[in-house]
N, C-alpha and C positions, 0 to 999 in steps of 0.2 A: 504494500500500500504506500503510495507516495504521499509525503506530507503536504499539507495545504496551509497557506497563510490566511488566517482570519483577520478581518478588518474589525477591530473593536469599536470603531466609531459608527458602524452601520448595524450593529447588533440591536435589534428592536427591543429586546427584553433586558438588556444589560443594566439599565437603571434600576431594575427590580431584583438584582441578584441577592442582595443582603436580605431583602424581604422574603425571597424564595427560600433562602437558607434557614431563616428563622421559622418559616412555616414548616419546613421539613424537620427541623429540630422538634417543634411542637408535636408534629405527627409521630415522630419516632418515640417520644415520651408516651403518647397515648397508646401506641402499638405495643410498647414494652410492658404495660400493666404496672409500671412503677410510678410512684408519686414524684413530683418535682424535687421534693426534699430528699428522697432516696437517691435520685439521679445526682443531685448536687453533692451529697455525702460521698457517693461512689467516685465522682469526678475528683473531689478534693483528696480522697484516699489514694486514687491512682496517681494523681499529680505529685503527691507527697512521696509515694513509693519511688517514683522516678526522678525526684528532685526538680520538679517543674513548678514554676510559679504561674498560676492562672491569673492572680490578681492580688498582689501584695503578699506579705509574709504569712498572714493568717489564712490564706487560701481565698477562694472565690466566695464572696458573701451571697446570701440569699437575695439581697436587693439587686446586686449586680447581675446575678443569674436571671432574675425575673426581667431585667431590662434587656438582657441578651435575647430572651425568648419573646419579648413584646414586639410584635410586628409593626406597631405604630411608633416605637422608639427608634428614631433614625440616628441618634447621636451616640448611643451605647451599643457597640457591635462586638460580637465575639471575635477573639483573635483566632488566627489559624491554629495556634497551639490549643486554644480552647475548643475549637471545633473538632480537632483531632482527638483530644481526650474524650469529648462527648461521644464521638463515634466509637471509640474503643470501649467505653463503658457500656454502651447500649448495643454494641456489635452490629452497627448499621453503617451504611454508606449513603443514606438518603440526603443528608446535608451537602456532602461532597458532590453527589449526583446532580443536585439542583444547580450547582455552579458549573459543572462540566457540561451539562446539557445545553446551557446557554451558549457555550463555545463550540457546539456541534459535536461533542464527544459523548461517550457512554461508558458507564462503569459496568464491568462484568464481574460476576461472582460465581462461586460454586461450580456446578456442572458446566456452565458456559465457558469457564476457563479451560477445563479439560477438552471441551469441544473445539475451542479455538486452537489450542495446542495441537490437537489431532489434525485439524484442517491444515495448519501450517506444515506439519510433518508430511502429510499426504501430498501436498503440492511440491514440497522439496523432493520427495521420492519420485514423483511424476517427472519433474524436471531432470533429475539424475538419470532416470530410465531413458528419457529422450536423448540426453547427451551420450549415454552408453550406446544407444542405437546408432547415433551418428558416427561414433568412433568405430563401431563394428562394421558399418558400411564402408568406412575408409580403409579397413583392413582388407 
């Protein structure tokens, strides 16, 4: 697959990327069956375990976390480190997918990874068989 250059200035939904990430974060919490407080505690625990600061020495506060999740709050945004810890805690890629899809990409998981790897190997083997056939014809 050949890389393509995206023009960030013509992306129609680019202005809503943080809103989309926040919506995806809220959806991920709902789908998890955990409360916001539980998710916050898990995030702070994971960040502490890996020596990461999400927001100051005391960890991410409930107030800051609520602002991260509030789609109407445009001034308080989760950091990339915060989104990563959030995704790790809930074992989800939804917030990252919201960003990647705006840029024309897609996140694959699970069985799709295996299928993609198989397809790549299949095409490599097909190309090698073609090259071998050409070499045989030359002999």
